[in-house]
Structures are given as structure tokens and as C-alpha cells.
N, C-alpha and C positions, 0 to 999 in steps of 0.2 A: 335507474345505473344512469349518470352521465358519465360520458366519455370527455375527456379530452383530448387539446395537442400535445405531443411526445414534450416531455420535460427534460432538463439535464441529467445526469448521473446523482442518485442519491438526493433530490430534489422532494422526492416522494417516498425515498427509499428509507431516508432518514428514520421516518415515526416507526417502522419494524424494522429495522437495521438487527439489532442485540437480538430481538427473536429468532429473526432468519439467520443468522450465524452463531446460535447458541450450539452450535456443534464444532464449531472451532476448538483449538484447543492453546489458547492463547496462555493460559498458565507455562503448557509447555514451550513456548515460542519465545517467553518472557525470562523462561530459567536458562536458555541456551544462550541468549542475549546475554543475561549478566553474567553466564558462564565466561564466553568472552570478553566481556569486559575484566570479569577479574586475572581470567588470564593476560589480556594486553595490560594491563595495571592503572594506577592512577587514570580512572576514567568516571571523574561525579557528576557531569553535566552534560544530557543527550538531548537530541533534538529529534524529536520523533514529526517524521514527516508524512504529511497524509496519515494524520493522527483519528480521522475518522470519529468515533463515538465515545476514542479516549480506553480501551480496552486494553491496548499495551500499556500505554502511558501511565496508567493508572498501576499496573502490575509490575512496572520498573521502581518506580517511587514507590512500592511496598518494599522492593528490592535495596529501599535506602538513596536511589537518584534523583537528583533535581532534575525531572525534564520539563521541557519547554513543545507544545505540539502545535504546529500549522495543518489548516485543512481548508479545499476552496469551497466544502458546501457549510451554509451558515447553519443547518438543522441538526447538521453530524456534529461542531463546533456545539451548539446547544446543549446536546446530551454529552457529550464530551466534560462540562462543566458543572453538572449532577454526579458525574462517575469521578473526576478527579480532585487532588486535595486543593480543600479554599487557596484559595490567591494563585493556583495553577498558573500562566501564561499562554493563553492559547490565543491563536496569530488566525485570521480567517487571509488567505493569501493563495493564488492559483500558480502554482508552477512550471515553467520553470523560469517566472517572473521574479526578479530580488528578493528574497524574505526578508520580513521586516523585522531581522534580529541584529547585532553586531557581529561583526567578522569577525572570523575564527576565536568564537568565544564557545565554543562547545568542544569536547572532548569525544564524542560522538556523537549521530548520527544513525537514526534506522527510516525502515520505509518497508512497513509488513504489511501482509494478505495484497499480492499482485499488484500492489498500486502503479507500479512501472512502468507494470504492461498496458496503462494508461497513454504512453506517451510514445508518440509516431516515432520511429528507426532516429528521424532527422531530427529530432529532441533532444538523443538519449547523452548526447556530450554538452549539449546545454542544462540537462536538467543534472548533470553530474558536475558541474562546474557550478553550478548554485549552489548544491551540497556543500559540494569542495572551499567555498568562500565562509561557510559558516566555523570551518573547524579549523584545528591548531593541529600546525606540524603533529605527523603523528597518530593522529586522531584516526577513528574508524567510522567506516561507512557500513554497515551491514543490513543488506536490502533482499526481499524476493522476490521472483520471478516464475511465473506460470509458464513452465514448458510449450517447446512447439509440438510433443506427443499430445501434451493435455488438449491445446487448444485447436489442433489437427484431427486427432483421433476419440476424443474420450467428448470432447463439445461438440465440433464440427458444424455439421447439418442437421446437430439434433435439437426436438423440442421438449418440453417436460412440464409438470407445471404440480402445485399441492394446494390441499384447502387446510389451513392453520386455524378455524377458527373463526378468529377475530380478524383473519384475513388471507387471502386464496394469492395464488399470481398462477400466470403462464409465462413462460421464458422460451423465447423461439431464437435458435443461433445459423447467420449464416455463415458460411465460412470463403475467405477472399484468398485461397491459394498461392495467385501473384503477389498479392503484396502481404501475405504475410500475417493477415488479419481475419477476428473472428468479431463479427457483430452479434450483439445482443439486444434483443427486443423486449424488455421484460413489461407487462401487464398486470398492474397491481389491482386488488381491488381490497377495497376495506369499512367496511360494516359505518352505515353511516344514518340518520332516522328515517329516510325512505328506503333502505336497502344497503346496497351496496355502490360506492364510487367508483368506478375507472381511469385511473391515473397510469400513463404510458414512458420507460424513458427508455433512451437510446445511449447501449451504450458500446464503445470499441476497443477491444483488445489486441495488440501485437506481438507478435513471437520473437525472440533475437536469438540470432545464433552469435555461442558465445565466443567468436570473432569481435563481433559488434560491440561486444560487452566489452571486451578489454580494451580494444581500439577507443572507446568512448570513455572510458576510466584512464586511459595512459594520456590524452590530452587534455582531459581535468585535474591532472597531478596525480594521481591516484596508480598506487601499487598494488597489484592483485596479492592478497595474503592466505585466501584458497575459496573454493566452492564446495559445498557438499547438499545432501537429499533434503531437504522440508526440515531444517534446523535439528537436522542429527549429524554426528558426526562422521559417519562414511561418505563416501562419494556419490556423485548422483548416477543415474545409468541409463540405459536408452526406454524405460520405462518410466522415469522419475517424472512425477507429473510440477512439482514443484522445488526447484533450487535454491539455495540460501549463498548470496554471495560477501565477503569480506574484503572491503578495499582500507588500504591504509593512505593519508592523506601526506606525502610525500614532502621531506623540508625541503626537498632541493625546488622544487614545484612552485613554492611558498612565495606570494606576494601580499 
């Protein structure tokens, strides 16, 4: 077994990501998003921010939408190319840097599976402004976030792992209450000619008070259309693990 220095998030996980996340109900998420789009009206072109391996991208394409994906990890985009429709526009870029797309060229943007939690609180307004630039007036931005309850009480200072035949992992968490942050150290063991290779990734997620999200959204020119529990229609509660936020690009702030 060969150990290596810690890698950036998803440099190693990209190879096993789809099997690891096979339990995710992506179809329900995509159906909820498509329902929001139909209710809002005239949404045809969608930007999938932090698209990963393209699960949501492909499902929204199956709903008849034109979807462009962007992600910071080359390995994730490589798998997205094999899943999405031929000719799908996919870009490698790490937000909150400006995106390589035309301003105001999308009717909606989505960012799923707690990708927003990877941004520091000080980056939140910049992230929202980056997405806002891509949307036309009235465009929607739908994203989800892991809640404080999940990062603090479910993940916290826990550790766990599993053996999934072709790979195994050990996941260790360390929670920093003063910084509203949970650090993940993920050791991934994959089969090789000599047995198993070990790769380690370091991840960090931050939770946000709702007031922080509202303030960042307002600064970026968004109005709040709603907050629900995990791609459902009911309001979140104290035990909610994932919230889904819907923002609207306001014409009065459009530049």
C-alpha cells in the first residue's frame, strides 16, 4: 500500500464518486428543480454550478433544458462528459472566479449537493455575485446547503468508513464551533496491482446562518423566493439536514 500527501477535494474521489453517491436521490432533486422552473416560466437555459460528474446536468437535459456545466475538478468533468448529452458545454473553473460564460445568458442556475458549503462565509457574497452575472433579470438561482444541525450534530467530531469491494474509505471529521466549520479527512483505498493504494483528501465545509445567506443574496442583487427542506415543498425545521434556497435575480440591480 502506497501513501501519498493530501490531495485537493475530488482529485481522488472522482474515480469512485458515482458509486459512492449512488444513494443520492438525484432524480427527485431534478424533478423538484424542473417543477420550480415550470412554475417560474420561460426557463430554457440553465447553468449547473459545481456540476461534478454531471448527474443533475444530465437529468435536467432529459427534462428538455439546455444545460451548461462548470466545475473546478478536471476528473469530475471527465466523467460528466461521458454522462451528459453529446456536445454539452462543460467548463473547468473554480468559483468565485468569473465564469467563462456570457453575462446574462442563462435563465436559471443551480448548485446542488452542498457545494455552497465549501465556500467560506467571507466568499458567499462574491459567489452569489459571480452567479448573478450569468443570469438575466428575473432568472432563478437554486442551491442547497448543509445546515448547522448537520455539520455540528450529525458530522461533528465523528468518524466512519466502509468497504465497497473495489474501494474502501475512512472518513474522519473535526468540528470547529467558533469558525462554524467542519473539516473532513477522507482516506481512500483503491485496488492496484500490488494490493491497495491509499490517497487522502482534505475537505472543509462551513454552515451559514440564514441571515448571512440573505445578506449575501441582497448584496449580489437577488431577492429571496423561498427556503424549503431538501428539495421538498415544506419549510425547514430544527432537525433539517439540507435546505434548498430559491433566489430571483432582480431587474433593479441588473448591470
